[in-house]
N, C-alpha and C positions, 0 to 999 in steps of 0.2 A: 562385263555388263555394268551398267550404272547401278546403283542401289535403289532408286526408285523404279519406275515405268508409269434412229439415225439410221436412217433405216431405209437404204436404198436396195431393193429387193432384186438382185442381179442374178439372172439363171437361176430363181428359186426351184424352178421345175426340176432342173438337173439335180439340185442337191436333194429333192425330194423324190426323185424318180425311183429309187429302189424303195423308198419309203419304210412303211412299218412292216413291210415283208422282211426287213432286216431287223426287226425290233429285238431279235434274241441275240443278235452280234454285239460283241464288246471290243473296243480296241484299247491297247494301252498306250498312252501318251506320256512322253517324259519331257521335263523342262527344268530349268535351273529352279532351286529350291527355295524355301522361305517365304516372304509375302508374294514374291512372283508366282509361284507355282499355286500358291493358295489362291490368289485372286483369279487366276485362269481357271482352277477347279471350281471354284464358287461362283464366279460372274459371269465368265466368257463360256465356259464349255456345255453349261445347261441350255444354252440356246441351240447347240448344235444338236444335241439329243433330242429336244423338243421337236426340231424339224425333220430330223432323219430317222428317230428311233434306236439309233446306235448309241450304246452306253459308252462313257469315256471313264477308263480306270486312269487316275494321273498319278503320276509318280515323280518324285524328286529325283534328278541325276547330279551326280558329283561334279567337280571341276572337270574342264574340258579335256585335259589330258587322261584322267582317270577314266572318263566315260569312253573315250576313244579307245583305250585299253579294253574296257569291257566290251564294247561293241565288236572289236577285233576278235577277243577271246571266244565270244558267242557265235560269231560267224564261222569260226573253225570247227565248232560243235553244230554248225548248221541250225542255230536257233537265234531268236530275236529278244533281247530284254524289253524292247518296246516297238511296238507297230509303226509310231511315228516319234520322231525326236527333234527338238530344237537344238541346232549346233551353231556355234560360231564359224565364221568363215574359213578359217584355219583347219577346224575339224571336218568342215566340207570338203576341202580340197585334199586334205590328207586321207579321208575316207574313200574319196571317189578315185584316188590314185591306186588304192589297193583293192577296189572292188567291193566296198562294203555295202553301197546303196543300191536299192531296187530301182529298175527304170521305171518310169511314171508315164501315164498315157494323158498327154495334154489335152486331149478330147474331153477327158473326165475333169479338167480344171480348167474351165473356161474362163474363171475369174483372174487368169493369169493377163488377160486383156487389158485389166485396170491397174496394172502394177506399173511402177516406174521403169524405165528402161534398165535392163540389166540383172533383174532379179527373178529371171526364169532361166536357171542353169541347165544347158543341155550339153551332152557329150559329143564326141565327134560323128556319131551316126545319128543326131539329132534328138534322140530320147532324152527326156527331162530326168534329172537326178536330185535337184534341190530347188525349192521355192522360196523365195524372200519372205520372211516371217515377219521381220521387225529391224528397225535400226535405232541407233543413239548418236548423238553428237558431243564431241569434245570441242570445247571453244576456248577462246581467250578470255579468261575471268581475272576481275579486278576487284580490290577493295576501294570502294567508291569514297571512303573518307579519305583515304590517301591520294587516290587519283580520280577525281571527279570526272575528267573527260575520258571518256571511253577511246580505246584504241581503234584504229581503222584498218590496219594491216598486220600480218604476223611480223612484217619488219619492224614494228615498233617493240617487239620484244627485244631486238637489237639497238634500236636508234632512241629509245627513251631512257632515261635514268630510273631505274626501279628501287633505287635506296638499298641495292644488294639483297633485296627481300623476293626475288622469284623463287616460285616453287615449281620444278619440273621433275616428271616422272623419270625415273631411271631406266625404263625399259625401252629397248631401241625399237619397239614395235607400237609405239604410243601414238604414231602420226606425224610426230615432230619431223622426222625424216622427210616425209611426204610434203609437209607443209614448206620445210627449209627449200625443197627442190622446186617447188611450183614458185616460190617467193623469190629466189636468187638464181636459180639456174634453169628457168623456163619451161619446167615440167619434170615429168617423171622418168624421162629417157637416161638421164644421168645415172638413175639407181640401178640400170642394167649390168653396170660394171663394178668390180671392187675400187678402181680407181675412182670411179664417180662417187661411190658411196664414202670413200675416205675425204672426198673434198666437202661433202656433207657433214659428216662428223666434224672436220675442221671448222665450218661454218658455227655448228652448234657450240662448239668449244669456247668460241668467242663470247659467249653467254656466260661464262664460268664466273667472272667477277661479280656479276649481277644475281646468281643464284645462291640462295640461302639454303634451300631444301631440295635435294634430288630424293625424290619419295618413292617408295612402293606401297605405304599404308595410305590409302585414298581418304581416310578419316582424318588422318595426321593434317594432311594438307587442307582439307576443308574447314578444320578447327582453326589452324593458323591464319587462313584468309578470312574468316569470319570475325576473328579476334584482332586484326590488322598486323599480326607478326609477319604476314606475308602480305606483299602488295599486289602480286599478280602471278599468273601462270596457266597451265593447261588443265581444264577439268570438265565435268559433265555439264552440259547446259542445263538439262532438267532439274538436276538436283541443286545447282547454282539458282535458277530461276524460282525454285520453292524457297529457297533460303531468304530471297529478296522478297517475296510476297510475305513472309514472316517478319519482314522488318530489319533484317540483317543488312549491313552495308556492303553488299556485293552485287556484282553485275557480270551477265554473260554476253559477250560480243561475238557475232559472226564477222571475222575479218572479211575483206573484200575478196581474198583468195577463196574463201568458204571455210566452214566448220569441217572437222575430221569426222567422217562417217564410220561409224561401227555397225557390222552387220551381221543378221542371224538368219537361218534357213531351216525350213522344215525338211528332212529327210525321211526315207521309209527303208529300215534295214532290208537287205536283201532276202533274208529268210523269214520275213513277215507272212503269215498266213492270212492276213487280211488288207491286201494293197488295194482293193476296191473301195473299202469303207475308209482306208486311209487318205486316198485321193478324195472322197467325198469331205473328209475333215478338212484337209488343206484347202480345197475350194472354197470351204466356208469360213475358215481363219484368214483368207486374205479378200474376203468381200469387203468393199469400201465402209459399209456401215459397221462391220466388226472390226476393221481395222480402226475406226474412229472411236469405238468403244475402248479398244486397248489403249489409245492414246489418253484418253480422259481417265481411265482406271489405273494404268501402269506408267504413265508418262513416257511411253515409248514414241519414236518417230514413225509414223506409217510408211508402208511400201506401197500403198494405194497412192495414183496420183491425187494430187490435192483438190482438183476439180470435181473429183468422183465422190468426195466426201463432203458431210454438212458439218464440219468442225468450224467454230467462229474464228474470226482472225486471231483473236486473242488466244484460243485454246490451240490453235495451230503454232503460233509464234512461242508458246511455252514450250513445245517439244521439238521444233524443226524450223528450218528456212526453205524458202523457194529459191534461194541461190544455189549454184553448183557446188556440191559438196567436194571435199579432198577425199579421195577414195584410197584406202589403203592398199598398198601393193604387196599383198599378201603372198604371192608366188615368190617374190624376192626374198622376203623374210624367212620363207622356208628353204629356199634354196641356199641362203647365206647364213643359216640360223646360227651355228656355231661360231663362225669367224665374225659375224656382225654383232653379235651379244659380246664376244671378248673386245672387239675394237671399241664399242661403244663404252664399255664400262671402265676400259684403260683409260679413254679420253677423261672420264668423271674422275678417276683416282688420280690423274697427273697433277 
């Protein structure tokens, strides 16, 4: 998740349907900690409580793997550490595969009709298990003092002379694999085999003479780009846009192939005793006016369709793009996790 992150009253009657009869009910909602969770607790959640009468107990959850472990252990004990949780796509898939999530009733979450396609996740039998919560973009970022002309394609990573000062994340699941597949190999299909993945890694290896920093520390990359020690690379669109507004010589560009989309979802642990209230909460959180407020207050890219929100063009451009995004092929990264990580790091170290 990035370091950062109006009032169309859709189906309000459904949200209020159980109304204050449930005023004594409380749900526990977990999300990533720090400023993110504080803003949700202080700015976003009170509106839900005011409309529904349901109190939200907000808690900060640990990093994805640690939280998945906690959810797994809790399920074994038939308990739930939260009634609703915000999880990254990888956690969503892994939890679904081992049966951690409750099945949700789509009739109780009608605002899924306002979502971008692909953000209401259903199982083989049609029941919902995950609902899109928010997204964020990784884009082609540059130091404008060094390179005033913005790139137009991910191919510019290879085709331009970056003075040996690119910064590229060392994680194989950063989205660069997907961007390379789309740019040079016609789409994601090549990623389905190890032979295809090897071809992509070999293409990325061609960047090595241009790369000064293979980074894990995002702050290190950001500081280097802003100081001109790095000339370009991959980084968060919203953070870079905020830095540019502060007068720093950086720019974020959505290449013609698209920005790389990160995704997070709302899930309900299977042993929650408040599934109905959790469904009401999720329905509220995906409502277009609430999505717009999330964009304004947290810098996240909404999962509601652009035309359903009253974000200005400037507000929308600060967090998202109307172009087709590059979608992470998370199922492949999970399937090939160990092999792919080793192959990618070996490429970097050679």
